[in-house]
PDB file of N, CA, C, O and CB in Angstrom:
ATOM      1  N   MET A   1       7.461 -36.098 -10.304  1.00  0.00           N
ATOM      2  CA  MET A   1       7.989 -35.996  -8.966  1.00  0.00           C
ATOM      3  C   MET A   1       7.813 -34.402  -8.642  1.00  0.00           C
ATOM      4  O   MET A   1       7.228 -34.107  -7.600  1.00  0.00           O
ATOM      5  CB  MET A   1       9.609 -36.564  -8.882  1.00  0.00           C
ATOM      6  N   LEU A   2       8.220 -33.531  -9.360  1.00  0.00           N
ATOM      7  CA  LEU A   2       8.015 -32.137  -8.998  1.00  0.00           C
ATOM      8  C   LEU A   2       6.588 -31.682  -8.556  1.00  0.00           C
ATOM      9  O   LEU A   2       6.411 -30.819  -7.696  1.00  0.00           O
ATOM     10  CB  LEU A   2       8.407 -31.342 -10.136  1.00  0.00           C
ATOM     11  N   ALA A   3       5.595 -32.328  -9.209  1.00  0.00           N
ATOM     12  CA  ALA A   3       4.338 -32.016  -8.959  1.00  0.00           C
ATOM     13  C   ALA A   3       3.939 -32.439  -7.577  1.00  0.00           C
ATOM     14  O   ALA A   3       3.073 -31.781  -7.002  1.00  0.00           O
ATOM     15  CB  ALA A   3       3.527 -32.566  -9.948  1.00  0.00           C
ATOM     16  N   THR A   4       4.372 -33.259  -7.112  1.00  0.00           N
ATOM     17  CA  THR A   4       4.044 -33.866  -5.577  1.00  0.00           C
ATOM     18  C   THR A   4       4.845 -33.097  -4.647  1.00  0.00           C
ATOM     19  O   THR A   4       4.501 -33.028  -3.467  1.00  0.00           O
ATOM     20  CB  THR A   4       4.442 -35.521  -5.344  1.00  0.00           C
ATOM     21  N   VAL A   5       5.926 -32.490  -5.092  1.00  0.00           N
ATOM     22  CA  VAL A   5       6.753 -31.629  -3.975  1.00  0.00           C
ATOM     23  C   VAL A   5       6.137 -30.292  -3.799  1.00  0.00           C
ATOM     24  O   VAL A   5       6.171 -29.673  -2.735  1.00  0.00           O
ATOM     25  CB  VAL A   5       8.338 -31.377  -4.389  1.00  0.00           C
ATOM     26  N   VAL A   6       5.526 -29.839  -4.974  1.00  0.00           N
ATOM     27  CA  VAL A   6       5.156 -28.308  -5.072  1.00  0.00           C
ATOM     28  C   VAL A   6       3.837 -28.385  -4.981  1.00  0.00           C
ATOM     29  O   VAL A   6       3.307 -29.228  -5.706  1.00  0.00           O
ATOM     30  CB  VAL A   6       5.583 -27.492  -6.369  1.00  0.00           C
ATOM     31  N   ASP A   7       2.987 -27.584  -4.126  1.00  0.00           N
ATOM     32  CA  ASP A   7       1.517 -27.418  -4.306  1.00  0.00           C
ATOM     33  C   ASP A   7       1.431 -26.292  -5.252  1.00  0.00           C
ATOM     34  O   ASP A   7       1.611 -25.151  -4.824  1.00  0.00           O
ATOM     35  CB  ASP A   7       0.703 -27.132  -2.940  1.00  0.00           C
ATOM     36  N   TRP A   8       1.175 -26.498  -6.488  1.00  0.00           N
ATOM     37  CA  TRP A   8       1.011 -25.397  -7.542  1.00  0.00           C
ATOM     38  C   TRP A   8      -0.234 -24.599  -7.221  1.00  0.00           C
ATOM     39  O   TRP A   8      -0.264 -23.379  -7.381  1.00  0.00           O
ATOM     40  CB  TRP A   8       0.894 -25.998  -9.036  1.00  0.00           C
ATOM     41  N   ALA A   9      -1.172 -25.239  -6.806  1.00  0.00           N
ATOM     42  CA  ALA A   9      -2.476 -24.198  -6.363  1.00  0.00           C
ATOM     43  C   ALA A   9      -2.165 -23.205  -5.355  1.00  0.00           C
ATOM     44  O   ALA A   9      -2.555 -22.045  -5.486  1.00  0.00           O
ATOM     45  CB  ALA A   9      -3.739 -24.990  -5.714  1.00  0.00           C
ATOM     46  N   ALA A  10      -1.482 -23.591  -4.353  1.00  0.00           N
ATOM     47  CA  ALA A  10      -1.095 -22.665  -3.227  1.00  0.00           C
ATOM     48  C   ALA A  10      -0.152 -21.692  -3.651  1.00  0.00           C
ATOM     49  O   ALA A  10      -0.205 -20.510  -3.313  1.00  0.00           O
ATOM     50  CB  ALA A  10      -0.517 -23.380  -2.069  1.00  0.00           C
ATOM     51  N   LEU A  11       0.781 -22.229  -4.450  1.00  0.00           N
ATOM     52  CA  LEU A  11       1.900 -21.145  -5.033  1.00  0.00           C
ATOM     53  C   LEU A  11       1.167 -20.089  -5.940  1.00  0.00           C
ATOM     54  O   LEU A  11       1.449 -18.895  -5.841  1.00  0.00           O
ATOM     55  CB  LEU A  11       3.147 -21.941  -6.027  1.00  0.00           C
ATOM     56  N   GLY A  12       0.204 -20.557  -6.840  1.00  0.00           N
ATOM     57  CA  GLY A  12      -0.510 -19.653  -7.652  1.00  0.00           C
ATOM     58  C   GLY A  12      -1.221 -18.605  -6.757  1.00  0.00           C
ATOM     59  O   GLY A  12      -1.152 -17.403  -7.016  1.00  0.00           O
ATOM     60  N   LYS A  13      -1.891 -19.085  -5.722  1.00  0.00           N
ATOM     61  CA  LYS A  13      -2.453 -18.203  -4.846  1.00  0.00           C
ATOM     62  C   LYS A  13      -1.733 -17.031  -4.198  1.00  0.00           C
ATOM     63  O   LYS A  13      -2.114 -15.863  -4.117  1.00  0.00           O
ATOM     64  CB  LYS A  13      -2.896 -18.914  -3.946  1.00  0.00           C
ATOM     65  N   VAL A  14      -0.583 -17.606  -3.743  1.00  0.00           N
ATOM     66  CA  VAL A  14       0.445 -16.600  -3.142  1.00  0.00           C
ATOM     67  C   VAL A  14       0.994 -15.481  -4.212  1.00  0.00           C
ATOM     68  O   VAL A  14       1.144 -14.308  -3.868  1.00  0.00           O
ATOM     69  CB  VAL A  14       1.751 -17.467  -2.571  1.00  0.00           C
ATOM     70  N   ILE A  15       1.236 -15.874  -5.331  1.00  0.00           N
ATOM     71  CA  ILE A  15       1.615 -15.006  -6.516  1.00  0.00           C
ATOM     72  C   ILE A  15       0.541 -14.084  -6.803  1.00  0.00           C
ATOM     73  O   ILE A  15       0.795 -12.906  -7.055  1.00  0.00           O
ATOM     74  CB  ILE A  15       1.918 -15.816  -7.780  1.00  0.00           C
ATOM     75  N   LEU A  16      -0.677 -14.544  -6.782  1.00  0.00           N
ATOM     76  CA  LEU A  16      -1.720 -13.599  -7.306  1.00  0.00           C
ATOM     77  C   LEU A  16      -1.943 -12.669  -6.109  1.00  0.00           C
ATOM     78  O   LEU A  16      -1.928 -11.446  -6.254  1.00  0.00           O
ATOM     79  CB  LEU A  16      -3.135 -14.361  -7.809  1.00  0.00           C
ATOM     80  N   TYR A  17      -2.141 -13.232  -4.977  1.00  0.00           N
ATOM     81  CA  TYR A  17      -2.249 -12.191  -3.769  1.00  0.00           C
ATOM     82  C   TYR A  17      -1.200 -11.276  -3.709  1.00  0.00           C
ATOM     83  O   TYR A  17      -1.465 -10.079  -3.597  1.00  0.00           O
ATOM     84  CB  TYR A  17      -2.270 -12.836  -2.422  1.00  0.00           C
ATOM     85  N   SER A  18       0.013 -11.686  -3.769  1.00  0.00           N
ATOM     86  CA  SER A  18       1.116 -10.757  -3.813  1.00  0.00           C
ATOM     87  C   SER A  18       1.111  -9.738  -4.649  1.00  0.00           C
ATOM     88  O   SER A  18       1.415  -8.598  -4.300  1.00  0.00           O
ATOM     89  CB  SER A  18       2.172 -11.317  -4.044  1.00  0.00           C
ATOM     90  N   PHE A  19       0.717 -10.108  -5.990  1.00  0.00           N
ATOM     91  CA  PHE A  19       0.622  -9.111  -7.112  1.00  0.00           C
ATOM     92  C   PHE A  19      -0.423  -8.081  -6.769  1.00  0.00           C
ATOM     93  O   PHE A  19      -0.142  -6.890  -6.897  1.00  0.00           O
ATOM     94  CB  PHE A  19       0.261  -9.803  -8.486  1.00  0.00           C
ATOM     95  N   VAL A  20      -1.703  -8.490  -6.307  1.00  0.00           N
ATOM     96  CA  VAL A  20      -2.875  -7.571  -6.068  1.00  0.00           C
ATOM     97  C   VAL A  20      -2.334  -6.593  -5.003  1.00  0.00           C
ATOM     98  O   VAL A  20      -2.422  -5.386  -5.231  1.00  0.00           O
ATOM     99  CB  VAL A  20      -4.268  -8.381  -5.550  1.00  0.00           C
ATOM    100  N   ALA A  21      -1.792  -7.024  -3.881  1.00  0.00           N
ATOM    101  CA  ALA A  21      -1.334  -6.325  -2.719  1.00  0.00           C
ATOM    102  C   ALA A  21      -0.216  -5.316  -3.135  1.00  0.00           C
ATOM    103  O   ALA A  21      -0.130  -4.195  -2.633  1.00  0.00           O
ATOM    104  CB  ALA A  21      -0.825  -7.342  -1.648  1.00  0.00           C
ATOM    105  N   THR A  22       0.602  -5.777  -4.054  1.00  0.00           N
ATOM    106  CA  THR A  22       1.595  -4.647  -4.440  1.00  0.00           C
ATOM    107  C   THR A  22       1.087  -3.637  -5.363  1.00  0.00           C
ATOM    108  O   THR A  22       1.590  -2.514  -5.375  1.00  0.00           O
ATOM    109  CB  THR A  22       2.814  -5.199  -5.079  1.00  0.00           C
ATOM    110  N   LEU A  23       0.071  -3.976  -6.182  1.00  0.00           N
ATOM    111  CA  LEU A  23      -0.551  -2.890  -6.929  1.00  0.00           C
ATOM    112  C   LEU A  23      -1.325  -2.031  -5.963  1.00  0.00           C
ATOM    113  O   LEU A  23      -1.243  -0.804  -6.012  1.00  0.00           O
ATOM    114  CB  LEU A  23      -1.471  -3.424  -8.054  1.00  0.00           C
ATOM    115  N   GLY A  24      -2.058  -2.650  -5.105  1.00  0.00           N
ATOM    116  CA  GLY A  24      -2.767  -1.900  -4.097  1.00  0.00           C
ATOM    117  C   GLY A  24      -2.057  -0.888  -3.348  1.00  0.00           C
ATOM    118  O   GLY A  24      -2.387   0.297  -3.374  1.00  0.00           O
ATOM    119  N   VAL A  25      -1.007  -1.378  -2.627  1.00  0.00           N
ATOM    120  CA  VAL A  25      -0.227  -0.577  -1.721  1.00  0.00           C
ATOM    121  C   VAL A  25       0.580   0.554  -2.587  1.00  0.00           C
ATOM    122  O   VAL A  25       0.688   1.719  -2.206  1.00  0.00           O
ATOM    123  CB  VAL A  25       0.781  -1.552  -0.877  1.00  0.00           C
ATOM    124  N   THR A  26       1.033   0.135  -3.591  1.00  0.00           N
ATOM    125  CA  THR A  26       1.653   1.210  -4.556  1.00  0.00           C
ATOM    126  C   THR A  26       0.801   2.259  -4.981  1.00  0.00           C
ATOM    127  O   THR A  26       1.211   3.417  -5.044  1.00  0.00           O
ATOM    128  CB  THR A  26       2.142   0.621  -5.786  1.00  0.00           C
ATOM    129  N   THR A  27      -0.443   1.910  -5.298  1.00  0.00           N
ATOM    130  CA  THR A  27      -1.434   2.899  -5.738  1.00  0.00           C
ATOM    131  C   THR A  27      -1.718   3.849  -4.567  1.00  0.00           C
ATOM    132  O   THR A  27      -1.634   5.071  -4.692  1.00  0.00           O
ATOM    133  CB  THR A  27      -2.762   2.197  -6.235  1.00  0.00           C
ATOM    134  N   VAL A  28      -2.046   3.260  -3.466  1.00  0.00           N
ATOM    135  CA  VAL A  28      -2.424   4.137  -2.083  1.00  0.00           C
ATOM    136  C   VAL A  28      -1.141   4.970  -1.847  1.00  0.00           C
ATOM    137  O   VAL A  28      -1.318   6.169  -1.631  1.00  0.00           O
ATOM    138  CB  VAL A  28      -2.780   3.098  -0.585  1.00  0.00           C
ATOM    139  N   PHE A  29       0.154   4.488  -1.860  1.00  0.00           N
ATOM    140  CA  PHE A  29       1.291   5.348  -1.683  1.00  0.00           C
ATOM    141  C   PHE A  29       1.420   6.471  -2.580  1.00  0.00           C
ATOM    142  O   PHE A  29       1.807   7.598  -2.272  1.00  0.00           O
ATOM    143  CB  PHE A  29       2.433   4.622  -1.777  1.00  0.00           C
ATOM    144  N   SER A  30       1.027   6.023  -3.823  1.00  0.00           N
ATOM    145  CA  SER A  30       1.213   7.191  -4.902  1.00  0.00           C
ATOM    146  C   SER A  30       0.270   8.347  -4.682  1.00  0.00           C
ATOM    147  O   SER A  30       0.602   9.517  -4.873  1.00  0.00           O
ATOM    148  CB  SER A  30       0.952   6.661  -6.399  1.00  0.00           C
ATOM    149  N   PHE A  31      -1.070   7.915  -4.221  1.00  0.00           N
ATOM    150  CA  PHE A  31      -2.017   8.956  -3.894  1.00  0.00           C
ATOM    151  C   PHE A  31      -1.527   9.728  -2.724  1.00  0.00           C
ATOM    152  O   PHE A  31      -1.723  10.943  -2.679  1.00  0.00           O
ATOM    153  CB  PHE A  31      -3.383   8.390  -3.618  1.00  0.00           C
ATOM    154  N   GLY A  32      -0.909   9.109  -1.787  1.00  0.00           N
ATOM    155  CA  GLY A  32      -0.314   9.830  -0.582  1.00  0.00           C
ATOM    156  C   GLY A  32       0.732  10.921  -1.211  1.00  0.00           C
ATOM    157  O   GLY A  32       0.713  12.106  -0.881  1.00  0.00           O
ATOM    158  N   ILE A  33       1.550  10.426  -2.060  1.00  0.00           N
ATOM    159  CA  ILE A  33       2.561  11.387  -2.458  1.00  0.00           C
ATOM    160  C   ILE A  33       1.990  12.544  -3.230  1.00  0.00           C
ATOM    161  O   ILE A  33       2.467  13.674  -3.126  1.00  0.00           O
ATOM    162  CB  ILE A  33       3.608  10.720  -3.266  1.00  0.00           C
ATOM    163  N   VAL A  34       0.931  12.249  -4.033  1.00  0.00           N
ATOM    164  CA  VAL A  34       0.106  13.292  -4.786  1.00  0.00           C
ATOM    165  C   VAL A  34      -0.539  14.320  -3.768  1.00  0.00           C
ATOM    166  O   VAL A  34      -0.561  15.531  -3.991  1.00  0.00           O
ATOM    167  CB  VAL A  34      -1.084  12.556  -5.661  1.00  0.00           C
ATOM    168  N   GLY A  35      -1.017  13.779  -2.729  1.00  0.00           N
ATOM    169  CA  GLY A  35      -1.756  14.541  -1.759  1.00  0.00           C
ATOM    170  C   GLY A  35      -0.568  15.517  -1.020  1.00  0.00           C
ATOM    171  O   GLY A  35      -0.735  16.725  -0.851  1.00  0.00           O
ATOM    172  N   MET A  36       0.456  14.904  -0.677  1.00  0.00           N
ATOM    173  CA  MET A  36       1.439  15.651   0.011  1.00  0.00           C
ATOM    174  C   MET A  36       2.017  16.822  -0.864  1.00  0.00           C
ATOM    175  O   MET A  36       2.203  17.949  -0.405  1.00  0.00           O
ATOM    176  CB  MET A  36       2.536  14.708   0.457  1.00  0.00           C
ATOM    177  N   THR A  37       2.270  16.483  -2.090  1.00  0.00           N
ATOM    178  CA  THR A  37       2.734  17.519  -3.075  1.00  0.00           C
ATOM    179  C   THR A  37       1.776  18.489  -3.358  1.00  0.00           C
ATOM    180  O   THR A  37       2.144  19.663  -3.401  1.00  0.00           O
ATOM    181  CB  THR A  37       3.129  16.957  -4.322  1.00  0.00           C
ATOM    182  N   ARG A  38       0.500  18.176  -3.578  1.00  0.00           N
ATOM    183  CA  ARG A  38      -0.420  19.221  -3.748  1.00  0.00           C
ATOM    184  C   ARG A  38      -0.673  20.140  -2.613  1.00  0.00           C
ATOM    185  O   ARG A  38      -0.881  21.344  -2.763  1.00  0.00           O
ATOM    186  CB  ARG A  38      -1.589  18.684  -4.120  1.00  0.00           C
ATOM    187  N   TYR A  39      -0.643  19.459  -1.344  1.00  0.00           N
ATOM    188  CA  TYR A  39      -0.816  20.311  -0.246  1.00  0.00           C
ATOM    189  C   TYR A  39       0.293  21.342   0.051  1.00  0.00           C
ATOM    190  O   TYR A  39       0.069  22.446   0.549  1.00  0.00           O
ATOM    191  CB  TYR A  39      -1.001  19.497   0.870  1.00  0.00           C
ATOM    192  N   ASP A  40       1.590  20.850  -0.323  1.00  0.00           N
ATOM    193  CA  ASP A  40       2.668  21.841  -0.325  1.00  0.00           C
ATOM    194  C   ASP A  40       2.543  22.875  -1.215  1.00  0.00           C
ATOM    195  O   ASP A  40       2.855  24.005  -0.839  1.00  0.00           O
ATOM    196  CB  ASP A  40       3.860  21.286  -0.565  1.00  0.00           C
ATOM    197  N   GLU A  41       2.096  22.669  -2.461  1.00  0.00           N
ATOM    198  CA  GLU A  41       1.896  23.631  -3.473  1.00  0.00           C
ATOM    199  C   GLU A  41       0.759  24.700  -2.895  1.00  0.00           C
ATOM    200  O   GLU A  41       0.952  25.915  -2.879  1.00  0.00           O
ATOM    201  CB  GLU A  41       1.443  22.862  -4.875  1.00  0.00           C
ATOM    202  N   ARG A  42      -0.245  24.168  -2.507  1.00  0.00           N
ATOM    203  CA  ARG A  42      -1.328  25.102  -1.929  1.00  0.00           C
ATOM    204  C   ARG A  42      -0.957  25.926  -0.756  1.00  0.00           C
ATOM    205  O   ARG A  42      -1.371  27.074  -0.593  1.00  0.00           O
ATOM    206  CB  ARG A  42      -2.506  24.322  -1.514  1.00  0.00           C
ATOM    207  N   ARG A  43      -0.101  25.255   0.122  1.00  0.00           N
ATOM    208  CA  ARG A  43       0.320  25.970   1.305  1.00  0.00           C
ATOM    209  C   ARG A  43       1.219  27.036   0.968  1.00  0.00           C
ATOM    210  O   ARG A  43       1.192  28.089   1.606  1.00  0.00           O
ATOM    211  CB  ARG A  43       0.947  25.097   2.272  1.00  0.00           C
ATOM    212  N   ARG A  44       2.070  26.833  -0.051  1.00  0.00           N
ATOM    213  CA  ARG A  44       2.967  27.947  -0.448  1.00  0.00           C
ATOM    214  C   ARG A  44       2.300  29.155  -1.108  1.00  0.00           C
ATOM    215  O   ARG A  44       2.729  30.309  -1.087  1.00  0.00           O
ATOM    216  CB  ARG A  44       3.987  27.427  -1.380  1.00  0.00           C
ATOM    217  N   THR A  45       1.222  28.727  -1.678  1.00  0.00           N
ATOM    218  CA  THR A  45       0.420  29.979  -2.386  1.00  0.00           C
ATOM    219  C   THR A  45      -0.696  30.519  -1.361  1.00  0.00           C
ATOM    220  O   THR A  45      -1.373  31.500  -1.665  1.00  0.00           O
ATOM    221  CB  THR A  45      -0.402  29.460  -3.904  1.00  0.00           C
ATOM    222  N   GLY A  46      -0.832  29.980  -0.379  1.00  0.00           N
ATOM    223  CA  GLY A  46      -1.896  30.396   0.540  1.00  0.00           C
ATOM    224  C   GLY A  46      -3.333  29.991   0.291  1.00  0.00           C
ATOM    225  O   GLY A  46      -4.290  30.622   0.740  1.00  0.00           O
ATOM    226  N   ALA A  47      -3.425  28.931  -0.430  1.00  0.00           N
ATOM    227  CA  ALA A  47      -4.821  28.445  -0.824  1.00  0.00           C
ATOM    228  C   ALA A  47      -5.255  27.401   0.040  1.00  0.00           C
ATOM    229  O   ALA A  47      -6.287  26.800  -0.255  1.00  0.00           O
ATOM    230  CB  ALA A  47      -4.895  27.931  -2.239  1.00  0.00           C
ATOM    231  N   GLY A  48      -4.678  27.127   0.966  1.00  0.00           N
ATOM    232  CA  GLY A  48      -5.191  26.052   1.956  1.00  0.00           C
ATOM    233  C   GLY A  48      -4.794  24.813   1.552  1.00  0.00           C
ATOM    234  O   GLY A  48      -3.593  24.545   1.574  1.00  0.00           O
ATOM    235  N   GLY A  49      -5.686  23.922   1.146  1.00  0.00           N
ATOM    236  CA  GLY A  49      -5.383  22.563   0.754  1.00  0.00           C
ATOM    237  C   GLY A  49      -5.426  21.494   1.676  1.00  0.00           C
ATOM    238  O   GLY A  49      -4.764  20.465   1.536  1.00  0.00           O
ATOM    239  N   ASN A  50      -6.298  21.749   2.745  1.00  0.00           N
ATOM    240  CA  ASN A  50      -6.266  20.743   3.903  1.00  0.00           C
ATOM    241  C   ASN A  50      -6.882  19.390   3.489  1.00  0.00           C
ATOM    242  O   ASN A  50      -6.602  18.364   4.109  1.00  0.00           O
ATOM    243  CB  ASN A  50      -7.070  21.311   5.169  1.00  0.00           C
ATOM    244  N   ALA A  51      -7.730  19.399   2.425  1.00  0.00           N
ATOM    245  CA  ALA A  51      -8.241  18.097   1.843  1.00  0.00           C
ATOM    246  C   ALA A  51      -6.878  17.243   1.323  1.00  0.00           C
ATOM    247  O   ALA A  51      -6.778  16.033   1.529  1.00  0.00           O
ATOM    248  CB  ALA A  51      -9.372  18.436   0.506  1.00  0.00           C
ATOM    249  N   TYR A  52      -6.083  17.846   0.786  1.00  0.00           N
ATOM    250  CA  TYR A  52      -4.889  17.158   0.181  1.00  0.00           C
ATOM    251  C   TYR A  52      -4.051  16.617   1.352  1.00  0.00           C
ATOM    252  O   TYR A  52      -3.443  15.548   1.301  1.00  0.00           O
ATOM    253  CB  TYR A  52      -4.005  18.170  -0.757  1.00  0.00           C
ATOM    254  N   LEU A  53      -4.071  17.509   2.492  1.00  0.00           N
ATOM    255  CA  LEU A  53      -3.293  16.890   3.659  1.00  0.00           C
ATOM    256  C   LEU A  53      -3.946  15.613   4.363  1.00  0.00           C
ATOM    257  O   LEU A  53      -3.318  14.679   4.863  1.00  0.00           O
ATOM    258  CB  LEU A  53      -3.113  17.993   4.755  1.00  0.00           C
ATOM    259  N   ALA A  54      -5.320  15.759   4.302  1.00  0.00           N
ATOM    260  CA  ALA A  54      -6.018  14.577   4.775  1.00  0.00           C
ATOM    261  C   ALA A  54      -5.914  13.437   3.931  1.00  0.00           C
ATOM    262  O   ALA A  54      -5.919  12.308   4.422  1.00  0.00           O
ATOM    263  CB  ALA A  54      -7.365  14.836   4.964  1.00  0.00           C
ATOM    264  N   LEU A  55      -5.813  13.643   2.612  1.00  0.00           N
ATOM    265  CA  LEU A  55      -5.537  12.475   1.721  1.00  0.00           C
ATOM    266  C   LEU A  55      -4.271  11.842   1.979  1.00  0.00           C
ATOM    267  O   LEU A  55      -4.199  10.624   2.147  1.00  0.00           O
ATOM    268  CB  LEU A  55      -5.559  12.852   0.315  1.00  0.00           C
ATOM    269  N   ALA A  56      -3.212  12.644   2.021  1.00  0.00           N
ATOM    270  CA  ALA A  56      -1.860  12.087   2.383  1.00  0.00           C
ATOM    271  C   ALA A  56      -1.921  11.397   3.721  1.00  0.00           C
ATOM    272  O   ALA A  56      -1.471  10.256   3.817  1.00  0.00           O
ATOM    273  CB  ALA A  56      -0.770  13.209   2.429  1.00  0.00           C
ATOM    274  N   LEU A  57      -2.402  11.959   4.670  1.00  0.00           N
ATOM    275  CA  LEU A  57      -2.569  11.299   6.060  1.00  0.00           C
ATOM    276  C   LEU A  57      -3.198   9.918   6.001  1.00  0.00           C
ATOM    277  O   LEU A  57      -2.692   8.915   6.505  1.00  0.00           O
ATOM    278  CB  LEU A  57      -3.463  12.185   6.988  1.00  0.00           C
ATOM    279  N   VAL A  58      -4.230   9.956   5.408  1.00  0.00           N
ATOM    280  CA  VAL A  58      -5.058   8.690   5.150  1.00  0.00           C
ATOM    281  C   VAL A  58      -4.311   7.628   4.509  1.00  0.00           C
ATOM    282  O   VAL A  58      -4.275   6.464   4.906  1.00  0.00           O
ATOM    283  CB  VAL A  58      -6.247   8.967   4.286  1.00  0.00           C
ATOM    284  N   CYS A  59      -3.702   8.109   3.467  1.00  0.00           N
ATOM    285  CA  CYS A  59      -2.910   7.127   2.616  1.00  0.00           C
ATOM    286  C   CYS A  59      -1.558   6.554   3.383  1.00  0.00           C
ATOM    287  O   CYS A  59      -1.101   5.418   3.252  1.00  0.00           O
ATOM    288  CB  CYS A  59      -2.468   7.902   1.210  1.00  0.00           C
ATOM    289  N   GLY A  60      -1.088   7.497   4.123  1.00  0.00           N
ATOM    290  CA  GLY A  60      -0.028   7.068   4.972  1.00  0.00           C
ATOM    291  C   GLY A  60      -0.387   6.091   6.149  1.00  0.00           C
ATOM    292  O   GLY A  60       0.424   5.251   6.538  1.00  0.00           O
ATOM    293  N   LEU A  61      -1.565   6.229   6.669  1.00  0.00           N
ATOM    294  CA  LEU A  61      -2.001   5.365   7.569  1.00  0.00           C
ATOM    295  C   LEU A  61      -2.377   3.827   7.022  1.00  0.00           C
ATOM    296  O   LEU A  61      -2.132   2.767   7.598  1.00  0.00           O
ATOM    297  CB  LEU A  61      -3.128   6.041   8.174  1.00  0.00           C
ATOM    298  N   ILE A  62      -2.966   4.002   5.888  1.00  0.00           N
ATOM    299  CA  ILE A  62      -3.353   2.655   5.130  1.00  0.00           C
ATOM    300  C   ILE A  62      -2.053   1.888   4.859  1.00  0.00           C
ATOM    301  O   ILE A  62      -1.981   0.682   5.096  1.00  0.00           O
ATOM    302  CB  ILE A  62      -4.149   2.941   3.652  1.00  0.00           C
ATOM    303  N   VAL A  63      -1.042   2.579   4.370  1.00  0.00           N
ATOM    304  CA  VAL A  63       0.133   1.855   4.042  1.00  0.00           C
ATOM    305  C   VAL A  63       0.870   1.290   5.298  1.00  0.00           C
ATOM    306  O   VAL A  63       1.284   0.133   5.368  1.00  0.00           O
ATOM    307  CB  VAL A  63       1.039   2.750   3.253  1.00  0.00           C
ATOM    308  N   THR A  64       0.990   2.227   6.278  1.00  0.00           N
ATOM    309  CA  THR A  64       1.598   1.780   7.579  1.00  0.00           C
ATOM    310  C   THR A  64       0.804   0.374   8.028  1.00  0.00           C
ATOM    311  O   THR A  64       1.434  -0.655   8.269  1.00  0.00           O
ATOM    312  CB  THR A  64       1.423   3.047   8.780  1.00  0.00           C
ATOM    313  N   ALA A  65      -0.588   0.453   8.108  1.00  0.00           N
ATOM    314  CA  ALA A  65      -1.393  -0.668   8.509  1.00  0.00           C
ATOM    315  C   ALA A  65      -1.108  -1.879   7.739  1.00  0.00           C
ATOM    316  O   ALA A  65      -1.056  -2.975   8.297  1.00  0.00           O
ATOM    317  CB  ALA A  65      -2.791  -0.355   8.398  1.00  0.00           C
ATOM    318  N   VAL A  66      -0.904  -1.718   6.370  1.00  0.00           N
ATOM    319  CA  VAL A  66      -0.716  -2.918   5.562  1.00  0.00           C
ATOM    320  C   VAL A  66       0.735  -3.364   5.843  1.00  0.00           C
ATOM    321  O   VAL A  66       0.927  -4.579   5.880  1.00  0.00           O
ATOM    322  CB  VAL A  66      -0.987  -2.645   3.986  1.00  0.00           C
ATOM    323  N   VAL A  67       1.678  -2.616   6.027  1.00  0.00           N
ATOM    324  CA  VAL A  67       3.013  -3.195   6.368  1.00  0.00           C
ATOM    325  C   VAL A  67       2.987  -3.895   7.837  1.00  0.00           C
ATOM    326  O   VAL A  67       3.514  -4.990   8.034  1.00  0.00           O
ATOM    327  CB  VAL A  67       4.141  -1.997   6.321  1.00  0.00           C
ATOM    328  N   VAL A  68       2.336  -3.170   8.818  1.00  0.00           N
ATOM    329  CA  VAL A  68       2.260  -3.908  10.024  1.00  0.00           C
ATOM    330  C   VAL A  68       1.472  -5.216   9.979  1.00  0.00           C
ATOM    331  O   VAL A  68       1.838  -6.215  10.599  1.00  0.00           O
ATOM    332  CB  VAL A  68       1.705  -3.064  11.013  1.00  0.00           C
ATOM    333  N   GLU A  69       0.398  -5.168   9.236  1.00  0.00           N
ATOM    334  CA  GLU A  69      -0.269  -6.504   9.141  1.00  0.00           C
ATOM    335  C   GLU A  69       0.477  -7.677   8.426  1.00  0.00           C
ATOM    336  O   GLU A  69       0.428  -8.863   8.753  1.00  0.00           O
ATOM    337  CB  GLU A  69      -1.543  -6.309   8.436  1.00  0.00           C
ATOM    338  N   ALA A  70       1.111  -7.179   7.486  1.00  0.00           N
ATOM    339  CA  ALA A  70       2.082  -8.120   6.826  1.00  0.00           C
ATOM    340  C   ALA A  70       3.269  -8.753   7.648  1.00  0.00           C
ATOM    341  O   ALA A  70       3.689  -9.893   7.448  1.00  0.00           O
ATOM    342  CB  ALA A  70       2.687  -7.389   5.715  1.00  0.00           C
ATOM    343  N   ILE A  71       3.741  -7.919   8.558  1.00  0.00           N
ATOM    344  CA  ILE A  71       4.821  -8.272   9.406  1.00  0.00           C
ATOM    345  C   ILE A  71       4.146  -9.274  10.464  1.00  0.00           C
ATOM    346  O   ILE A  71       4.745 -10.268  10.875  1.00  0.00           O
ATOM    347  CB  ILE A  71       5.522  -6.931  10.086  1.00  0.00           C
ATOM    348  N   ILE A  72       2.972  -8.962  10.832  1.00  0.00           N
ATOM    349  CA  ILE A  72       2.341  -9.803  11.938  1.00  0.00           C
ATOM    350  C   ILE A  72       1.877 -11.274  11.211  1.00  0.00           C
ATOM    351  O   ILE A  72       1.803 -12.324  11.849  1.00  0.00           O
ATOM    352  CB  ILE A  72       0.929  -8.919  12.646  1.00  0.00           C
ATOM    353  N   ILE A  73       1.629 -11.173  10.007  1.00  0.00           N
ATOM    354  CA  ILE A  73       1.285 -12.437   9.231  1.00  0.00           C
ATOM    355  C   ILE A  73       2.576 -13.336   9.119  1.00  0.00           C
ATOM    356  O   ILE A  73       2.554 -14.539   9.377  1.00  0.00           O
ATOM    357  CB  ILE A  73       0.715 -12.062   7.718  1.00  0.00           C
ATOM    358  N   MET A  74       3.672 -12.674   8.725  1.00  0.00           N
ATOM    359  CA  MET A  74       4.807 -13.397   8.527  1.00  0.00           C
ATOM    360  C   MET A  74       5.478 -13.909   9.910  1.00  0.00           C
ATOM    361  O   MET A  74       6.214 -14.894   9.860  1.00  0.00           O
ATOM    362  CB  MET A  74       5.731 -12.538   7.724  1.00  0.00           C
ATOM    363  N   THR A  75       5.274 -13.359  10.951  1.00  0.00           N
ATOM    364  CA  THR A  75       5.887 -13.690  12.112  1.00  0.00           C
ATOM    365  C   THR A  75       4.953 -14.749  12.725  1.00  0.00           C
ATOM    366  O   THR A  75       5.424 -15.415  13.647  1.00  0.00           O
ATOM    367  CB  THR A  75       6.142 -12.455  12.997  1.00  0.00           C
ATOM    368  N   LYS A  76       3.738 -14.979  12.345  1.00  0.00           N
ATOM    369  CA  LYS A  76       2.832 -16.044  12.935  1.00  0.00           C
ATOM    370  C   LYS A  76       3.173 -17.298  12.224  1.00  0.00           C
ATOM    371  O   LYS A  76       2.824 -18.367  12.725  1.00  0.00           O
ATOM    372  CB  LYS A  76       1.262 -15.712  12.780  1.00  0.00           C
ATOM    373  N   LYS A  77       3.821 -17.269  11.106  1.00  0.00           N
ATOM    374  CA  LYS A  77       4.016 -18.525  10.317  1.00  0.00           C
ATOM    375  C   LYS A  77       5.094 -19.344  10.967  1.00  0.00           C
ATOM    376  O   LYS A  77       5.423 -20.427  10.484  1.00  0.00           O
ATOM    377  CB  LYS A  77       4.397 -18.225   8.820  1.00  0.00           C
TER     378      LYS A  77
END
């Protein structure tokens, strides 16, 4: 009875995709935090660090784009 009510293949795909997306977004967000921290350290010592700032900004844009895309997907269903 339960097998006919639940589409286990679709549920498995949702779980897998959610897990992969969670790992990806968390990793990108972590790189953004590292970039911001390193940029702040370099800025305080006067060593520049613009590459770290670029890393933080790109990671922030990626995370923002993923969140917006997820909201768009959820509102279409």
